[in-house]
Residue, then its C-alpha position, 0 to 999 in steps of 0.5 A: m500499500s502506498e501513502p500520498v506524500r507531499a515534500y516541501r523545501l524551506g526557502a533559502g535563508t529559512a531555518l527550522e528551529l528547535m526551541g528550548e524552554d526559554d523560547r530560544p533556539v537550541r538548534r537551527l536546521q537549514e536545507i530541510t525538507l518537510f514531508l506531509k503524509d496523507t494517510p489513506a483510510a486503509a492504512r489507518p489500522c497500521g498505526g504510526i504518526g500519519t494516523w494521529d489526530r493532532p500535528a506531529a513531526q519526526l526528525g531524522a537522527s542526523s538532526v541531533n546526532d552531535g548532541t544528547l537527546v532525551v525523550d520522555p514520552v509520558g511527560q511528552r517532553l524532550w531535551f537536547r544538549p548540543g555537542p561541541v561545535a565541529r571545526 
């Protein structure tokens, strides 16, 4: 079964920001492609993020692989501590 997916690329000079509790960015991601999934009714029993009734997002590991990411699914929170800047 296939799912219709639309891809959107952020414009030049535009970044996706992961925000901290202080409303300041902890990570700016540029050259990002966003995918919008439109899960067909027949695929809904399979579950997954495309079946949720509220907006959600998935990030590739490469977005955070140079730091520490802690996820609390019960509290619906996550923490990210960037690692040292590569030179």
